[in-house]
Structure formats: structure tokens, C-alpha cells
C-alpha positions in Angstrom: 117.1 86.7 92.5 120.4 86.9 94.4 122.9 84.2 93.5 126.3 84.1 95.5 129.1 84.9 93.1 130.8 81.4 93.4 127.4 79.6 92.6 126.8 81.9 89.7 130.3 81.3 88.3 129.7 77.5 88.5 126.5 77.8 86.8 128.0 79.7 84.0 130.8 77.3 83.7 128.5 74.3 83.7 126.5 75.9 80.8 129.7 76.2 78.6 129.7 74.2 75.4 131.8 71.0 75.3 135.1 71.7 73.8 138.1 69.8 72.7 141.2 70.4 74.9 144.7 70.1 73.7 145.2 67.1 76.1 143.2 64.8 78.3 143.4 65.6 82.0 145.0 63.0 84.2 145.3 61.8 87.7 142.9 64.3 89.1 142.6 63.6 92.8 140.0 65.9 94.6 141.0 65.0 98.2 143.7 67.6 98.5 142.6 70.9 100.1 142.6 74.4 98.5 142.7 77.8 99.9 142.4 81.3 98.5 144.5 84.3 99.2 142.3 87.3 98.1 142.9 90.3 100.2 144.8 92.3 97.6 144.4 92.9 93.8 145.9 89.6 93.0 143.6 86.5 93.9 145.0 83.0 93.8 144.2 79.6 95.1 146.6 77.2 96.4 146.9 73.5 96.9 148.0 71.7 100.1 150.0 69.4 97.7 152.5 72.0 97.2 151.7 73.3 93.6 148.7 74.1 91.7 148.1 71.6 88.8 145.6 71.9 86.0 142.0 72.2 87.0 143.1 71.2 90.4 140.7 73.4 92.5 137.4 71.9 91.4 138.4 69.3 88.8 136.1 70.8 86.2 137.4 71.0 82.6 136.0 74.4 82.2 138.5 75.7 84.7 141.3 75.6 82.1 142.3 79.0 83.3 141.7 79.3 86.9 143.7 81.5 89.3 146.3 84.4 89.3 143.4 86.8 88.8 144.5 90.3 88.3 143.0 92.9 88.4 140.6 90.9 90.6 137.9 93.6 90.9 136.9 92.3 87.5 135.6 88.9 86.4 137.4 86.3 84.4 140.8 87.9 85.0 142.6 84.4 85.5 145.9 83.9 83.8 146.9 80.5 85.3 146.5 77.3 83.6 148.9 74.8 85.4 152.0 74.7 87.5 154.4 71.8 88.6 156.9 71.1 91.3 159.2 68.3 90.7 162.0 67.1 92.8 164.6 64.8 91.3 167.9 63.1 92.2 170.4 60.6 90.9 171.6 57.2 92.3 168.6 57.1 94.7 167.8 54.1 96.7 164.0 53.9 96.8 163.1 52.1 100.1 159.5 51.8 98.9 160.5 49.3 96.1 163.9 48.4 97.6 165.9 49.4 94.4 168.6 51.9 93.6 167.3 54.1 90.7 169.6 56.0 88.3 167.0 58.8 88.4 164.0 59.5 90.9 161.5 62.3 90.4 158.5 62.9 92.5 155.9 65.2 91.1 152.8 67.4 91.7 151.5 68.8 88.4 151.2 69.9 85.8 148.5 67.3 85.6 149.0 64.6 88.1 148.9 64.3 92.0 149.2 61.3 94.1 148.6 62.9 97.5 148.7 59.5 99.4 152.0 57.9 98.2 154.0 60.6 96.4 153.5 64.2 97.4 151.8 63.9 100.9 150.3 67.1 102.6 150.8 67.3 106.3 149.9 70.9 107.2 147.9 73.7 105.3 146.9 76.8 107.3 146.2 80.3 106.5 147.3 82.9 109.0 146.2 86.5 109.1 147.3 89.7 110.8 143.7 90.6 111.3 140.3 89.1 110.5 138.5 90.2 107.4 135.7 92.6 108.1 132.2 91.4 108.9 130.4 92.5 105.9 126.5 92.3 105.8 124.2 93.3 103.1 120.5 93.5 104.3 121.6 91.1 107.0 123.2 88.5 104.8 127.0 87.7 104.5 128.0 90.1 101.8 131.5 89.8 100.6 133.6 87.2 98.8 136.0 87.0 101.9 133.2 86.0 104.0 132.0 83.5 101.5 134.8 81.1 101.3 137.8 83.3 99.8 139.5 84.0 103.2 139.4 81.0 105.5 141.8 82.1 108.0 142.8 79.4 110.6 144.8 81.6 113.0 145.3 85.3 113.8 148.8 86.6 114.4 148.9 90.5 115.0 152.8 90.2 114.7 152.7 88.6 111.2 154.9 90.3 108.7 152.3 90.1 105.9 148.6 90.5 105.9 148.2 86.9 104.9 150.6 84.0 105.2 149.8 80.4 103.9 151.8 77.7 105.6 152.1 74.4 103.7 154.0 71.2 104.7 154.4 68.3 102.4 156.3 65.2 102.7 157.5 63.4 99.6 158.3 59.8 98.7 161.9 60.8 98.3 162.3 61.7 102.1 162.5 65.4 101.2 160.0 67.5 103.2 158.7 70.7 101.5 157.8 73.9 103.6 156.1 76.5 101.6 155.2 79.9 102.9 153.2 82.4 100.8 153.2 86.0 101.8 150.6 88.4 100.6 150.1 92.2 101.4 147.2 94.5 101.3 149.5 97.6 101.0 148.2 99.3 97.9 151.7 99.3 96.2 152.1 95.5 96.9 148.9 94.0 95.9 149.8 92.4 92.8 152.5 89.9 93.9 152.9 87.0 96.4 156.3 85.9 97.7 157.1 82.2 98.1 159.5 81.0 100.6 160.4 77.2 100.0 162.6 74.9 102.2 163.5 71.6 100.9 164.8 69.5 103.8 166.2 65.9 103.8 164.0 64.5 106.7 164.0 60.8 105.5 160.1 60.6 105.8 158.8 58.6 103.0 155.2 57.8 103.6 152.2 58.9 105.5 152.9 56.3 108.2 156.0 58.2 109.5 158.5 55.8 108.1 162.0 57.3 108.1 164.8 56.1 105.6 168.0 58.1 106.2 170.3 58.5 103.3 172.3 61.2 101.6 170.4 62.3 98.4 172.6 63.1 95.4 172.2 66.0 92.9 168.8 67.1 94.0 167.1 69.4 91.5 164.1 71.5 92.4 162.0 72.1 89.2 159.1 74.4 88.8 156.9 74.6 85.7 154.6 77.6 84.7 151.8 77.3 82.1 150.2 80.7 81.9 147.4 81.9 79.3 146.3 85.5 79.5 143.4 85.7 80.1 140.0 84.0 80.7 138.0 87.0 79.8 139.4 86.9 76.4 138.8 83.2 75.8 136.0 81.3 74.4 134.6 79.8 77.6 133.3 83.3 78.6 133.7 85.2 75.3 134.7 85.0 71.7 137.5 87.3 71.5 140.4 84.8 70.9 140.5 81.3 69.3 139.8 78.5 71.7 143.4 77.3 71.9 144.6 80.5 73.5 142.6 79.2 76.7 145.4 76.7 77.5 148.3 78.8 76.3 148.7 78.0 72.6 149.5 81.7 71.8 151.3 82.5 75.0 155.0 83.7 74.6 157.5 82.9 77.2 160.5 85.0 77.9 163.5 85.2 80.4 166.1 87.8 81.4 169.0 87.5 83.8 170.0 91.2 83.8 167.7 94.1 84.3 167.2 96.0 81.1 167.5 99.5 82.8 169.6 99.1 85.9 171.9 96.3 84.4 171.8 94.6 87.9 171.2 90.8 88.2 167.6 90.0 87.6 166.5 86.5 87.3 163.0 86.7 86.0 160.7 84.6 83.7 157.6 85.8 82.3 154.9 85.5 79.7 152.2 87.4 77.7 149.8 86.8 75.0 151.3 86.7 71.4 149.7 86.4 68.1 147.5 83.7 66.8 147.4 82.3 63.4 143.8 81.4 63.6 142.6 84.9 64.3 141.8 87.6 61.7 143.2 90.4 63.7 146.2 91.2 65.8 145.5 89.3 69.0 148.1 91.0 71.3 146.2 92.3 74.2 143.3 90.2 73.5 141.2 93.0 71.9 137.4 92.5 71.7 137.5 92.8 68.1 133.7 92.0 67.7 132.6 94.1 70.6 133.9 97.4 72.1 137.6 96.7 71.4 138.7 96.7 74.9 141.8 94.8 75.7 140.8 91.8 77.5 144.3 90.0 77.8 146.8 92.8 78.4 148.4 91.1 81.4 151.9 90.2 81.9 152.7 87.4 84.3 155.7 85.7 85.7 158.1 84.8 88.5 161.4 86.3 89.8 164.0 84.5 91.9 164.9 86.4 94.9 167.2 83.9 96.6 168.7 80.5 96.2 171.1 78.9 98.6 174.7 78.1 97.5 174.5 74.9 99.4 173.2 73.3 102.5 176.2 74.9 104.4 176.3 78.1 102.7 172.9 80.1 102.9 174.2 83.1 100.8 172.4 83.8 97.5 173.7 81.9 94.5 173.6 84.3 91.6 174.1 81.4 89.2 170.7 80.0 90.1 168.4 78.9 88.8 170.4 76.3 86.8 167.6 75.9 84.2 165.4 78.4 82.6 164.0 76.6 79.6 160.6 76.5 77.9 158.8 73.3 77.3 156.2 72.0 74.9 153.1 71.9 77.2 151.9 68.6 75.6 155.4 67.0 75.7 155.3 63.3 76.8 156.9 64.2 80.1 154.1 66.5 81.0 151.7 63.7 80.8 151.2 60.6 83.2 154.0 61.4 85.3 154.9 58.5 87.6 157.5 58.0 90.4 157.9 54.4 89.2 158.3 55.1 85.6 162.1 54.9 85.3 162.6 55.9 81.6 160.2 58.8 82.0 162.0 59.9 85.3 165.3 59.8 83.3 163.8 62.1 80.6 162.3 64.5 83.2 165.6 64.8 85.0 167.3 65.6 81.8 164.9 68.5 81.3 165.3 69.6 84.8 169.0 70.1 84.4 169.1 71.2 80.8 170.3 74.7 81.5 169.6 77.9 79.6 168.7 77.6 76.1 170.6 79.5 73.4 167.5 81.4 72.7 164.4 82.2 74.8 160.9 81.1 73.5 160.3 84.7 72.5 163.4 84.9 70.5 162.8 81.6 68.7 159.3 83.0 67.8 161.1 85.9 66.1 160.6 88.2 69.2 164.0 89.3 70.3 162.3 92.2 72.0 158.7 92.6 72.6 158.5 95.4 70.1 159.6 93.1 67.3 156.3 91.2 68.0 154.1 94.0 67.2 152.5 92.0 64.3 152.1 94.7 61.7 155.3 93.6 60.0 154.1 89.8 60.2 157.4 88.9 62.1 155.4 86.6 64.4 152.8 84.2 63.4 152.0 81.9 66.3 153.8 80.8 69.5 154.2 77.2 68.7 155.1 75.2 65.5 152.0 74.0 63.5 152.2 70.5 65.2 152.1 71.9 68.7 148.5 73.0 69.7 149.4 73.0 73.4 151.8 76.0 73.3 154.7 76.3 75.6 155.3 76.6 79.4 158.2 78.1 81.2 160.6 75.7 83.2 162.8 76.7 86.1 165.3 74.4 87.9 167.5 74.8 90.9 170.4 72.8 91.9 172.0 70.3 91.9 172.4 70.1 95.6 173.5 67.0 97.6 171.5 66.8 100.9 172.8 64.7 103.9 170.1 63.7 106.4 168.9 66.8 108.1 170.3 69.2 105.4 168.0 71.8 103.7 168.0 74.3 100.8 166.1 77.6 100.9 164.7 79.1 97.6 162.7 82.4 97.6 160.5 83.3 94.6 157.9 86.1 93.8 155.0 85.6 91.3 153.3 88.7 90.0 150.7 89.9 87.4 150.8 93.5 86.0 149.9 95.5 83.0 148.0 98.8 81.9 145.1 99.6 84.0 141.5 99.0 82.9 140.9 102.5 81.8 143.7 102.3 79.4 142.7 98.8 78.3 139.2 100.3 77.3 140.6 103.5 75.9 143.4 101.9 73.8 141.3 99.1 72.5 138.5 101.4 71.5 140.9 103.7 69.6 142.4 100.6 67.9 138.9 99.3 66.9 137.6 102.7 65.6 140.9 103.7 64.0 141.1 107.0 65.9 144.4 108.1 64.3 146.9 109.7 64.9 147.6 107.5 67.8 149.4 108.8 70.9 152.2 106.4 72.1 153.4 106.0 75.6 156.4 107.7 77.0 159.6 105.6 76.4 160.0 103.1 79.2 162.0 99.9 79.8 163.1 98.0 77.0 159.7 97.6 75.4 159.6 101.1 73.6 162.3 103.5 72.6 160.1 106.6 72.0 158.7 108.4 69.1 155.3 109.0 67.8 152.5 109.5 67.3 151.6 106.9 64.8 148.9 106.1 62.2 149.4 102.2 62.6 146.6 101.0 64.8 148.2 97.6 65.7 151.6 99.2 66.4 149.8 101.6 68.7 147.8 98.9 70.6 150.7 96.5 70.9 153.2 99.2 72.3 150.8 100.1 75.0 150.4 96.4 75.8 154.1 95.9 75.9 154.5 98.5 78.7 153.1 95.8 80.8 156.5 94.2 80.9 157.7 97.4 82.7 154.8 97.2 85.2 155.6 93.7 85.8 159.4 94.3 86.4 158.4 97.1 88.8 156.4 94.6 90.9 159.3 92.3 90.9 161.7 95.1 92.1 159.2 95.9 94.9 159.1 92.1 95.9 162.7 91.9 95.9 162.9 95.1 98.2 160.4 93.7 100.5 162.3 90.4 100.8 165.6 92.1 101.4 164.1 94.3 104.1 162.7 91.3 105.9 159.2 92.4 105.0 159.5 95.7 106.6 156.4 96.8 104.5 154.4 100.0 105.6 151.2 98.8 107.1 148.2 100.8 105.6 145.3 101.9 108.0 143.0 99.1 109.1 139.7 98.6 107.5 136.5 98.7 109.6 135.9 95.6 111.7 132.3 95.7 110.3 130.6 97.1 107.2 126.8 97.1 107.0 124.6 98.0 104.1 120.9 98.1 104.5 118.3 98.7 101.9 115.0 100.3 102.6 112.1 101.8 100.4 113.8 105.1 99.6 117.5 104.9 100.4 120.4 102.7 101.2 122.2 103.1 104.5 125.8 102.4 105.1 127.5 102.1 108.3 131.2 100.9 109.1 132.2 100.0 112.6 135.6 99.6 114.5 135.7 97.9 117.9 136.8 100.5 120.4 138.0 104.0 119.5 138.7 104.8 115.9 142.5 104.1 115.1 144.7 106.9 115.4 146.3 106.5 112.1 143.2 106.9 110.1 142.8 110.4 108.5 139.4 109.6 106.7 137.4 107.4 104.7 136.0 107.1 101.0 133.2 105.2 100.0 132.8 103.8 96.4 129.7 102.5 94.5 129.2 100.4 91.3 125.9 100.1 89.6 124.3 96.8 88.4 127.5 94.6 88.5 130.3 94.5 90.9 132.9 93.9 88.2 132.9 97.3 86.8 134.3 100.6 87.6 133.3 102.1 91.1 132.8 105.7 91.6 133.6 107.6 94.8 130.2 108.8 96.2 131.4 110.1 99.7 134.6 111.1 101.4 135.3 112.4 104.9 138.5 113.6 106.8 141.4 115.7 105.3 139.9 118.7 106.9 136.2 117.6 107.2 134.7 115.7 110.2 135.4 112.0 110.2 132.0 110.1 110.1 131.3 106.3 109.9 128.1 106.2 108.2 126.4 107.6 104.9 122.9 107.5 103.4 122.9 106.8 99.8 119.6 108.8 98.7 120.7 108.9 95.2 119.9 105.2 94.6 117.4 104.6 91.7 114.6 102.0 92.1 115.1 98.9 89.9 119.0 99.1 90.1 121.5 96.9 92.0 124.3 98.6 94.0 127.7 97.4 95.1 130.0 99.3 97.7 133.2 99.3 99.4 134.8 101.7 102.0 138.4 102.3 102.3 140.3 104.1 105.2 143.3 106.3 104.5 146.2 107.8 106.4 148.2 110.9 106.2 150.8 109.4 103.8 153.8 109.9 106.1 154.6 106.1 106.1 154.5 105.7 102.3 157.9 104.5 101.2 157.0 104.5 97.5 155.3 107.9 97.1 156.0 109.8 100.3 153.2 112.0 101.3 150.6 110.1 99.2 148.0 108.5 101.6 148.1 104.7 102.1 144.7 103.2 101.9 143.1 99.9 103.2 142.4 97.3 100.5 139.0 97.7 98.8 138.6 93.9 98.9 138.2 94.0 102.8 134.8 95.4 102.4 133.8 95.1 98.7 130.2 93.7 98.7 129.5 90.7 96.5 125.6 90.7 96.7 123.5 93.8 95.6 121.6 96.3 97.7 118.7 97.9 96.1 115.7 100.0 96.9 112.7 97.9 98.0 109.4 98.1 96.3 107.2 100.8 97.8 104.4 99.2 99.7 101.1 101.1 99.8 100.0 102.4 103.2 96.3 101.9 102.3 94.4 98.7 101.7 92.3 98.6 98.7 90.8 96.2 96.1 93.2 97.5 93.5 96.3 97.2 95.6 95.8 94.4 98.1 98.6 93.7 100.7 99.2 90.5 102.5 100.4 89.3 105.8 103.8 90.8 106.0 106.8 91.0 108.3 109.2 93.5 107.0 113.0 93.6 107.5 113.9 95.1 110.9 115.7 98.4 110.9 118.5 99.0 111.6 120.1 95.6 110.9 122.5 94.9 112.4 121.6 96.7 115.5 122.7 97.7 119.0 120.8 98.4 121.3 117.5 98.2 119.8 115.7 97.6 116.4 112.3 98.0 115.0 110.2 95.3 113.4 107.4 96.6 111.2 104.6 94.3 109.9 101.2 94.6 108.3 97.9 92.6 109.0 95.4 92.6 106.2 92.7 91.8 108.8 92.3 91.8 112.5 93.7 88.6 113.8 95.3 86.7 116.7 99.2 86.9 116.2 102.3 85.9 117.9 105.7 87.8 117.3 108.6 86.0 118.8 112.5 86.1 118.4 114.4 82.7 118.3 118.0 81.9 118.3 119.6 79.7 115.5 118.8 76.6 117.6 115.1 77.3 117.4 114.7 78.3 121.0 112.3 81.2 121.7 114.1 83.9 123.6 111.6 86.5 123.7 107.9 87.1 122.8 107.1 90.6 121.8 103.4 90.3 120.7 101.0 87.7 121.8 97.2 88.4 121.3 94.6 90.1 119.1 95.5 93.1 116.9 93.6 95.2 114.4 94.1 95.3 110.7 96.8 97.7 109.5 100.5 98.7 109.8 102.1 98.0 113.2 105.6 98.4 114.5 107.3 96.7 117.6 110.6 97.6 119.0 113.0 95.0 120.4 115.8 96.1 122.8 117.9 92.9 122.2 117.0 91.3 125.6 115.5 88.1 126.5 112.1 87.7 128.3 114.3 87.6 131.4 115.7 91.1 130.6 119.2 89.6 129.8 121.1 91.1 126.8 121.6 88.6 124.1 125.2 88.2 122.7 126.3 89.1 119.1 124.9 86.9 116.7 122.0 86.1 114.2 118.5 85.7 115.3 115.1 84.9 113.7 112.0 87.0 114.1 108.8 85.1 113.4 105.3 86.5 113.0 102.5 83.8 113.3 98.8 84.0 112.9 96.2 81.3 112.7 96.9 80.7 109.0 100.1 82.5 108.1 103.9 82.5 109.2 106.6 84.9 108.2 110.2 85.1 109.2 113.2 87.5 108.9 116.8 87.3 110.0 118.3 89.8 112.3 121.9 90.4 113.5 122.9 92.2 116.8 126.5 93.5 117.2 127.6 94.1 120.7 
């Protein structure tokens, strides 16, 4: 049975055992809209309310970790638990209650949302530089992008990024939030998204368009990040880590203001999975201790500040921002039941928002002055929270204070990224750790995470040092995001993916074809085709390549497929590497996610060509071939006995557009060709059609697609 990925995911989640969460979820409003950005290796959903609160996408408690999936080729790589966006001010006249408040704070997240009276979405649109390809597997929509993960509202060929999510939110404070999120399919830019925020004093305070103009004093913009690498390692889908790691109990939060190598200003906050006192093994990296040892939680995740205005009248970057880089108990009272009318709680919230920089980061307070000191073999680090804090800690980031007169605005630019060692190293290092294959080879010295030396006979030290190189990978992503923003998003564009990708199964082979509208784009130097067996969330092997000196073709027959196995594919285009600004001369490639199939192709069961008592065949209409087609296709069918039949083609409204057979036919195999025209010899347009074979006692139907 073929079950669409999102449906299967839901079934798995619904089947999960009931568990005790660290807190009860509050204020879940399911009316706001969500959209995915999923054209690169980092997949994330976004909320029209302006921030992604806890279980805010579907409202299901099993979605404790949901979003920021990296590497997204593999299942359950989510590291996001909850985020928040708070906006606060002092001496604020609240026209909704006709009162001047010492402190006013409006909120979305980490657990609450009032999208009617507090954070009020106005616009939420996804723009694309191009449409995602039309991917069909045996005539069915066959990619996650086609099935809800790339709902583009408008195409703009001049867009700086491959995807840009535009979000406009009015607030009860009269500050309107504009959020633009940029994502790239360039292979060197696939693991980060860049956020542009504008906070403008418009005076709009409700959904009725009421405007109350006033100067707003000491405005502070506060973001909260609750991370938990990673879903794969947690109890909802495995048993590698204790359950509380699911909501971030063992997450370590850190911050730097200076790049450890270049010594340049570098305003970054980030997190990784630390140790857990309830596990009987070193949990750093999330090793599958009861399985093959692979590292299921080696991701580093975080955010960097790329720009923050000095003031409404000075748009230059203020190097002293953010004002606050604190860490916060994720179950602290101010993270619960937030309300824009609770004066005491808003005062406490605002105090946190302006609390500045703590003497020590969370990592240092947990005996981790640098990540290498958290390696665990010396027992310097027990758990990320004190024994009374089962919720763990989140990172907090505040900007300001700014005074905004009517019409004034402030711009803040951030980039969020996930990085770490690749899946091959996660498997290799984890297996060596589990099996004790000493002496262990250590990585080359890099960044601040490792000063060199080795090999070592200490398995935990070896595993942890490899995991900690993820910090350097994360910083590399931050550096590239900073470069992209500084250049005005002058990012080399990789060659375009095909407009369509067709995978068609038959009895003996699987045919693949990729199509461009018009001529093949000049920048394409060739193609590579990849295949995975049985599961889409595994390693893919290259099974075909063309170009680079060989003729460029746009089709391939997979004759090596084995009956009884499922196959998943993607095709990428590559160029000559002349535009590569990171590794000049190395080919840029289109993202695999454009064409990656999400439903399987497989060899059909071989049907006997003879009718016998031992192997009876029934009244059968087989899938047309080719499908999609242009200009013609073959429709094979089998009749177990001579009978009157009618074979017709219908559009999706059920209207018969052509009758191909109408009369008496003998028993046996038959085949009819349709040229894609109506009974009136008019070519039908691109679309899906239904072929229906009818006898006096039987009816069979198939779907067909024609691409003009």
C-alpha cells in the first residue's frame, strides 16, 4: 500500500504512547496559517502569526520537536521545539483598555497565541523564483513539494532567493511586524534561512483598522529559541535518549560575540545536545546505544545577528546589539500563560527582555567553558539543568530599547542555521564508538572545538570531539549567510531543475524522463540520477550520469530494479562550475529536493499471457504507457471472455471526450492507441484524464496525464 508521507507521519505520531510533558500546552489557536520552506536541505514551517510556537503547526502534543529539519533527506531530523516573539515597551497608553501601563508586552509563543486581539496576521504569502517541478510517479503526484510542502502563491523570476516568505502582522501595541524569510537552493546555502524584520509604529491596534497614534517608549524586540536536537534520537520515534531530551532538558545553550578564529564581531547564539543524567551512556551526539551506534543528534543549531539598526533615524548596524543574550528556564513562569493584560507578568517579562548579557553563558554555568570540556569522560558535566528543572533552558535575544514615533521603524536581520557532521560520519563515528574500534582517529584541528592531537583510545572523547566539530560547521553557515546579506543576496544561481520529472513502472523496468519547457538551458552541462532502495530517507546511489564529455540525454531506463523492492529517485542538473564562489571550478547543482520522489516506483507483477485454470486472469485495464504522454499513448487491456465493451476517455468533470472502442471483442490481450484528441479531432490540453473500460458486468479505470 502506498501511503503519502505526511499521512504516514501522522499515523505514526497518533500511535505514539501517551507521555508526560514537562508542561501543559496553553493557548493553542489553530486558526493561523502555516507554510513550509523546503527547497533546500533545511526544511521548516512558519506561522502567519510571526513566530513558531510550541506544537503550533498541527496542535498535536506528539509534535514536541517539529521543524528545522536538517539534513531533511532523512526522517525525524527536527530540532525545533518552540520559539517566541515578544514586543515590549514602557509607559504605554493602551487604547484598548484606556489605561497607561508601566509595561506593555505582546506575544506570540513560546506557548500562546491570540491571533484575533494581540498578534493579528494580515498577509502571508510564499514567493518563488520558479515553480517546483511537476513530479509524477506512475501518474500520481510524487514529491513532497507537490503534496503541500511548497505552496507558492506567486512567481517572481527576479526574486533574490529561490523562496521568500512574506509575513505581515499587526499587534495590539500599534507596531506592525513585517517578516521576510529568504531561502536558497544553491548547494552551499541550503542549511540556513535569512530573516528580515521591520518593526514599524503604524498605530494599528486591532483587526478593525483602528489607529491610535502615539510615541512608543523603550521598545524592546525579544526572540526566544527552544531547541532540542533531535527528533530521531527521542522517545517518540526511538529510544536512544531519555524522554525529557525531547523538549530540550539536555540542550546546552551558548553565545559568542567574537569569532573564535577571525576575532571579528560575531553575534551568535547556538545550542547542541549535552549530557543527560538519566542515561547510562554519553549522550552527546545522541548515539543509538542499543542499536548500530549511529549518531542521531549531532546537529548544532542557532541564530546569528547580521544587522540591527542604531535607531529609527540611523539605519547603520549597531554592533552593541543585541542588548540581551540570556538563557531562560523553559518552564519559568513568564513562559506560561502570557497575557497582554497581566500587568505583573508583563513587568517580569520586560525585565528579562532587557536583562543584558549574563556573566556566564549557559554552557559555562554547566561546566562547559568550551565544548571540549563537556566531553563527559571526565564527568565535568552532568545535566543541562538543575535537578528541579525538568524543562531545560532556552536561548533569549533582545534588541533595543528604541523609541518609535508614529511612522518610525527599526530593521533587524537574523539568520538561522543547522549544521554538523554528515550522515556518513555520523554512522562511522557512532559505530566505532559502540564497537570500541580503538585507536580512534580524531578530526583535524579546527575552530575552538579541538586543538589537535590523537589518535585516542577513549571512545567517548573520540565521539564527542567529532560531534563538536559541528560548531565549526554552524559558524561556516553563519559566515556564508553574513556574506549573502552583505552582498545584497548576490548568490550564484545553480542550473535550473527540470520542469517535469516522470517515473513510470512496468513489468520489467522503470523508465525515468525529465523535461524542460523549450530548449535545454544553456548553463546545464549534464545530469546525475540517484536512486534509493526501499526507503526514501536513506543514502542514495548515483545510477546514471551524462554530460561532461558524453552526450546529454533526458531519460534513463532502470533495468536493474528487482521485483518486490520499492525505488525512489531524484535527478539533478549540474553546470561547469564557473560561477561557484565558494569552490571555483566545482559544479553547482540543482537541489535534489526539487525532484526527489516521495512515493515508490516498483516492478509490476508479471501477468501471464495465457489463460489457464491454474493462472486465471480477470477483466483488466492496465496502466497506459507512456504516462505522461505527448502525442500518443497505448492502453493495454485483457478480456477473460468475448464480450461487449466500451473504452472511453473522460475529463475530471466526468465528461466523455473520446470513445476508443465500442462493440464486441474476443477474449485475450488487446491494445488501443489514443492520440490525445477528442472525437472531434481537437487536441486536449495538458492535464489528467480518466480511461474507463466497461463491459456488461465490469468497470475498470486508470488515470492518465498528457503534457503539451
